[in-house]
N, C-alpha and C positions, 0 to 999 in steps of 0.2 A: 656473147651479145650483152650490151648494157644500155642504159638510158642516161640522159644528162643528169636526172635526179640521183640515180644510183652512183654515178661517177662522182658527183659532188659529195655524196655521203661517204664514199670510199676515201676521198681526199682528207677527211677528218683524221683517220688513222694513219694515212700515208704521209701527209704534210703538216699535220697539227690542226688544232681546233680553229685558230684564227684564219688560216688559209682555207680550210674546209668551209668555214662560215662565209667567207667572201665568195667562194665558188657556189655555195647554196643560194646566196642572194642574187648572184649573176643569173643563175638558171631561173629562179623565181621571177626576176624582173623580165627576162625574155618571154617567159610563158604568159605573164600578165599583159605585157605590152602587145604581144601577138593577139591575145584574146580581145584587147581593145582596138585592134586594127591599126597598130603602130601610130598612135596619136602624135600630133605636133606638141612637144612638151615645152616649147618656147613660151607658151601661154599658161603654163602650169599643169599640174596633174589632175586628171579627171577625179571627181569626188568619190567615185565608186572603186578606186584602185585598191584601197585597203580591204574592202569587202571581197573583191575578186581574189586578192592575194590569200586571204583567209580561206576562201573556198578551194583554191589550188592546194594549199597546205593540207587541209582536211581530206580532200578527195584523192590527191596524188602523192603527197609526201608521207603522210602517216602510214598508208599501206606499205610503201617502200621501206619505211623505218621498221615496221613490224617484221619484215623479212630479213633484217640484219641479224647476223649470228651473235654479235657483241655490240655494245655501245648504244643500245636503244634509248636508254634514259638520257644520255648526253645528246644524241641526235634529236630527240623529241624536244628537249629544252632549247636547243639551238634553232630548231624549226619554228618554235613559238616566238622567237625573237626576230625572225627575218622581216625585212622591210624592202619592198620592191623599189623604193625611192632612193636607195643607195646608187649613186651614179658612177662610182669608181671603186677600185680595190681599196683606196685610202679611206673612203667613206665607210666601207664595210668593216675595215679594221677598227675604225673609230667606234662604230656601232657595237662591234664585238667587245671592245674595251669597256664601253659604258655599261653593257649588260653584265660583264664580269665584275664590275664594281657595284652591281645592284643599283645603278643610277637610272632612274626611270623618269619619263615625262618630257624629255626633249623631243621635239618634232623635227622632221627632216623636210628640206626644200620649202621653207616658209618665205613668202614674199614680204618685204618690208618697204613702207613708203614714208616719205616726209613731205614737207610743204612744197618741195620741188617736184614731187612725184615718186616714181619707182626708184628705190635705192639699190636693192639687191635681193637675190634669192639665196638664202643661206643654208649651209650644209646641215646644221643643227641649231635649234633655238628653243629656249625656255622663256616663255612670256612672264611667268611669275617672278623669276629672279633677274629678268632682263639680261640674259646671257646668250651669247652666240658662240658657237664653235665652228671654225673653218679648218679644213684639212687640205694640204697641198699634196698633189701626186708627185711621183718621182721626178718627172721632167716638165712640170707645169709651165715654168717660165722659159724653158729652152726653146719651145716651139713658137710661142707667141710674143715673147720678149717684153720690151719696155712699155709698149702700149697697154698691155694687161696690167702691169705693175702700177702704172699711173692711174688707171681706172679703179683698181682695187684700193689704192691709197685714198682716192676721193670717197669711195664707198665706205671705207673704214672710218674716215673722219665724220661722215654724215651719221653713221651708226653711233659713234661716240657722242655726237651732239644730241641724239635722241635718248641718251642715257643707258645705252647697252654696254655691257662688258664684252669684249671680243677676245677670244683666246684662239690663236692660230697655231696649228701643229704642222711641223714638217713630217714627211713620211716616216723617217727613221724614228721619230718620237712615238709613233703608233706601234712600233714593234715590241716594246717592252712595257708591260702593264705598270710597273713601279715608276718608270720615267713619265709615262702618260699621266698617272694619278697624281704624282708630285706636282707637275706643272699645272694640271687642271685645277686642283684645289688651292694651290698657291695663288693663282690668278683669278679664280672664281670661287671663293670660299662659300658663297651662298648656295652653291650647288650641293653642298653636304646635306642640306635639308631635304633633297630629293632622293637620298639613298634609302633604299628599303632594307629592312633587316632580312637576311637570307633565312629561308625556312628549311 
């Protein structure tokens, strides 16, 4: 017998840290949204979501991590980085990469408005450097096609008009940290100022 938490932790050693991290975020997201009564996220995330996630990590994840025979330090570090606002495996992979680069401060699922009203809710955003990161899933445009592409093109132009730098990653670019890092800092060099020195 196992639990979703323990299964996600086991995936770290079975499938690698990036895949394990994505599984951990998926499980945490489900737990927190269930705790909130499955809210309608079309209108944004409830303000208490981060507090509830931290409570789940402390109450449920940390005891499970303490029972691991090996890898407790890695699992604890990964648990501290979890965010229930990752809505896809691609977003989890991006979040994992940002933490691996010691890049902090980007917020997830931030709504942006201009004089015409709502522009978009973005995967990752840093207000100080006016940088937005967008990640595409494996088959994002296959299912919804040209309509979504046209909508996102309009959103992209409106974000540029507001002064944002927008970096868009394809799914395969999230799979290699060097590829991800090279593109990220080439297109958004200001993000280097958010990198924390590893302790």
